C-alpha positions as CSV (number, residue, x, y, z in Angstrom):
1,M,0.6,105.4,52.0
2,F,0.6,105.1,56.0
3,A,4.2,106.1,56.2
4,F,3.5,109.2,54.1
5,L,0.4,110.2,56.3
6,K,2.6,109.6,59.5
7,K,5.2,112.2,58.1
8,L,2.4,114.7,57.8
9,L,1.0,114.4,61.1
10,P,2.8,116.5,64.1
11,Q,5.1,114.4,66.0
12,R,5.2,114.6,69.8
13,S,8.7,115.7,71.0
14,V,10.2,113.6,73.6
15,H,10.2,115.1,77.2
16,P,13.3,115.8,78.6
17,V,12.8,113.7,81.4
18,L,12.8,110.6,78.9
19,L,15.9,111.8,77.1
20,A,17.8,111.9,80.6
21,N,16.3,108.6,81.3
22,R,17.7,107.1,77.9
23,R,21.2,108.7,78.5
24,R,21.2,106.8,81.9
25,F,21.2,103.5,80.2
26,A,23.1,104.2,77.0
27,E,25.6,101.7,78.4
28,F,24.6,99.3,80.9
29,D,26.8,96.8,82.7
30,Q,25.2,93.3,83.9
31,A,28.4,92.1,85.5
32,K,28.3,94.0,88.7
33,L,27.4,92.8,92.3
34,L,23.7,92.8,92.9
35,T,24.8,94.9,95.9
36,E,25.9,97.6,93.5
37,Y,22.8,98.2,91.9
38,C,19.6,100.3,92.8
39,F,16.3,98.7,92.1
40,V,12.8,100.5,92.4
41,V,9.9,97.9,93.1
42,L,6.6,99.2,91.7
43,D,3.1,98.5,91.4
44,T,0.1,100.3,89.9
45,E,-3.5,100.3,90.5
46,L,-5.9,100.6,87.3
47,T,-9.4,101.3,86.5
48,G,-9.4,97.9,84.7
49,L,-7.3,95.5,82.5
50,G,-8.8,96.7,79.1
51,Y,-7.1,98.8,76.4
52,R,-8.9,101.9,77.3
53,D,-8.1,101.3,81.1
54,E,-6.0,103.9,83.0
55,I,-3.6,104.0,85.7
56,I,-5.2,105.6,89.1
57,S,-2.3,104.8,91.5
58,I,1.5,104.4,91.4
59,G,3.5,103.1,94.4
60,A,7.2,102.2,94.7
61,V,10.0,101.8,97.0
62,K,13.7,101.6,96.7
63,I,16.2,98.7,97.4
64,S,20.1,99.8,97.9
65,N,22.6,97.5,98.9
66,M,19.9,94.6,98.6
67,Q,18.0,96.4,101.5
68,V,14.7,98.0,101.3
69,E,14.7,101.7,101.9
70,M,11.6,102.1,103.8
71,G,12.2,106.0,103.9
72,T,12.3,106.4,100.2
73,V,9.1,105.8,98.5
74,F,6.9,106.9,95.9
75,H,3.0,107.0,96.2
76,R,0.7,109.1,94.2
77,L,-3.0,108.7,93.0
78,V,-3.5,109.7,89.2
79,R,-6.6,111.3,88.0
80,P,-7.9,109.4,85.0
81,L,-9.7,110.8,82.0
82,N,-12.7,108.8,82.7
83,L,-13.8,109.2,86.5
84,S,-16.7,106.9,86.3
85,P,-16.8,104.4,89.1
86,N,-16.4,100.8,87.8
87,Q,-15.8,97.0,89.0
88,A,-12.3,97.7,90.0
89,T,-13.1,100.4,92.6
90,F,-14.4,97.2,94.7
91,I,-11.0,95.9,94.5
92,H,-8.7,98.6,95.3
93,H,-11.3,101.1,97.2
94,I,-10.0,104.0,95.3
95,T,-12.9,106.1,94.5
96,P,-14.0,108.7,92.0
97,E,-14.0,111.5,94.8
98,Q,-10.5,110.5,95.8
99,L,-9.3,110.7,92.1
100,R,-11.1,114.1,91.4
101,T,-8.3,116.1,93.2
102,A,-5.4,113.8,92.2
103,A,-2.8,115.2,89.6
104,P,-3.0,114.0,86.1
105,I,-0.6,111.5,84.5
106,E,1.1,114.0,82.8
107,E,2.3,115.5,86.1
108,V,2.8,112.2,87.9
109,L,4.8,110.3,85.4
110,P,7.8,112.7,85.3
111,D,8.3,112.6,89.0
112,F,8.0,108.9,88.9
113,I,10.7,108.7,86.1
114,E,12.8,110.8,88.2
115,F,12.2,109.0,91.3
116,C,13.5,105.9,89.3
117,G,16.3,107.3,88.2
118,D,19.3,104.8,87.1
119,A,17.4,102.0,89.4
120,L,16.5,98.7,87.6
121,L,12.4,98.3,87.8
122,V,11.1,95.4,89.7
123,G,7.5,93.9,89.9
124,H,5.5,91.1,90.1
125,F,3.8,90.3,86.7
126,L,5.5,93.3,85.8
127,E,4.4,93.4,82.1
128,I,1.0,94.5,83.0
129,D,2.1,97.5,85.0
130,M,5.0,98.5,82.3
131,G,2.4,98.0,79.6
132,Y,0.2,100.8,81.2
133,I,3.2,102.9,82.2
134,N,4.7,103.0,78.7
135,R,1.5,103.3,77.1
136,A,0.9,106.6,79.2
137,A,4.6,107.3,78.5
138,K,4.2,107.3,74.9
139,R,1.1,109.2,74.9
140,V,2.2,112.3,76.9
141,L,5.9,112.2,77.1
142,G,6.8,110.8,73.3
143,G,8.4,107.7,74.4
144,T,8.9,104.7,76.7
145,L,11.2,104.2,79.9
146,A,14.6,102.5,79.2
147,N,15.0,101.2,82.6
148,P,15.9,97.3,82.5
149,T,13.2,95.6,84.4
150,I,13.1,92.2,86.5
151,D,9.9,90.3,87.0
152,T,9.6,88.4,90.3
153,L,7.1,85.8,88.6
154,R,10.1,84.8,86.5
155,L,12.3,84.4,89.6
156,V,9.6,82.2,91.4
157,K,9.3,80.0,88.5
158,A,13.0,79.5,88.2
159,Y,13.6,78.9,91.8
160,K,10.6,76.3,91.8
161,E,11.7,74.5,88.6
162,T,15.3,74.1,89.9
163,S,14.7,73.6,93.8
164,Y,11.5,71.4,94.0
165,V,12.2,67.6,94.3
166,C,9.6,65.7,92.3
167,D,8.7,62.2,92.6
168,Y,9.6,59.8,89.6
169,G,11.4,62.7,87.8
170,Y,8.1,64.6,87.2
171,C,7.2,68.0,88.5
172,D,3.9,69.5,88.1
173,Q,4.6,73.1,87.1
174,S,1.0,74.6,88.2
175,F,2.4,76.2,91.2
176,P,1.0,79.2,92.7
177,C,2.1,82.4,91.3
178,N,-0.4,85.0,93.1
179,L,1.4,87.2,95.3
180,D,-0.7,86.8,98.3
181,E,-0.3,82.7,98.0
182,L,3.7,83.2,97.7
183,V,3.8,85.4,100.8
184,T,2.0,82.9,102.7
185,E,4.3,80.0,101.3
186,F,7.6,81.5,102.0
187,K,6.3,83.1,105.2
188,L,7.4,86.7,104.2
189,P,6.1,89.8,106.0
190,R,2.4,90.5,105.1
191,F,1.5,94.0,103.7
192,K,-2.1,95.5,102.8
193,P,-3.2,93.9,99.3
194,H,-4.5,95.8,96.2
195,D,-2.7,99.2,97.6
196,A,0.1,100.2,95.1
197,L,2.7,101.0,97.8
198,E,1.9,97.9,100.1
199,D,2.0,95.7,97.0
200,A,5.5,97.1,96.0
201,L,6.7,96.6,99.4
202,Q,5.4,93.1,99.3
203,T,7.1,92.4,95.8
204,A,10.3,93.8,97.3
205,Y,10.4,91.3,100.0
206,L,9.7,88.5,97.6
207,F,12.3,89.9,95.3
208,L,15.0,89.9,98.2
209,F,13.9,86.4,99.1
210,M,14.1,85.0,95.7
211,A,17.7,86.9,95.1
212,K,19.0,84.9,98.2
213,K,17.5,81.6,97.5
214,L,18.2,81.3,93.8
215,N,20.7,78.6,92.7
216,G,21.7,77.6,96.4
217,G,22.2,81.3,97.2
218,Q,25.1,81.5,94.7
219,V,23.6,84.3,92.7
220,K,25.9,87.3,93.4
221,T,25.8,89.4,90.1
222,L,23.0,90.8,88.0
223,R,24.3,88.6,85.1
224,Q,23.9,85.7,87.1
225,L,20.4,86.5,88.1
226,H,19.6,87.0,84.5
227,Q,21.0,83.4,83.4
228,V,18.9,81.8,86.3
229,G,15.6,83.4,85.2
230,Q,16.0,84.1,81.6
231,P,14.5,85.5,79.9
232,L,14.3,87.7,83.0
233,L,15.9,91.0,82.2
234,L,14.3,93.2,79.7
235,R,14.8,96.4,78.0
236,Q,11.7,98.3,77.3
237,S,11.3,98.8,73.5
């Protein structure tokens, strides 16, 4: 019955930017050196973490030849459907007044997908960010992004599980996974928290640090990175 009703409902056509996105990844090779790939490290700010919550900011930075391109960034505010203030405002300090003049997700998302191009997407707790991005993409563009993704949280876990020496053969796996705590632990450059672009930059430095440290510095290809941190490289469905 539901399948029959679905056929009667008008179907949203897939936006051209998503069709181009899918073509870029119709065939994907994991065997190349990490230096041969482009990565886009991203972060979002949200109105909250509920099903009805929305993206209010997207920040991203590119990595080429395993180096951060400080001059190639994406940072946009997004006007949500609901402009009412909420508890999340106290975290990211983005006010309804700032969002009133921002572009809606229908305008921002195609620009962001174009910015990503043929890059792999990287983030910390990336499942959360991609969940909101793909939910919005389904609603306004008729589909989801095809870019493969890497979660730095999985890289950190893989690194700690294989690199830490544990007494008596037992290792406590309750290690810190918060981005700010990891920055302190690994003595990485520090950026302003709870700002989409600054958090993306913070995650970019964590990603590069992990890529160099994993498996004693012997990770050279994307496939090797995938194998070290399985299940690490994912296609969005």
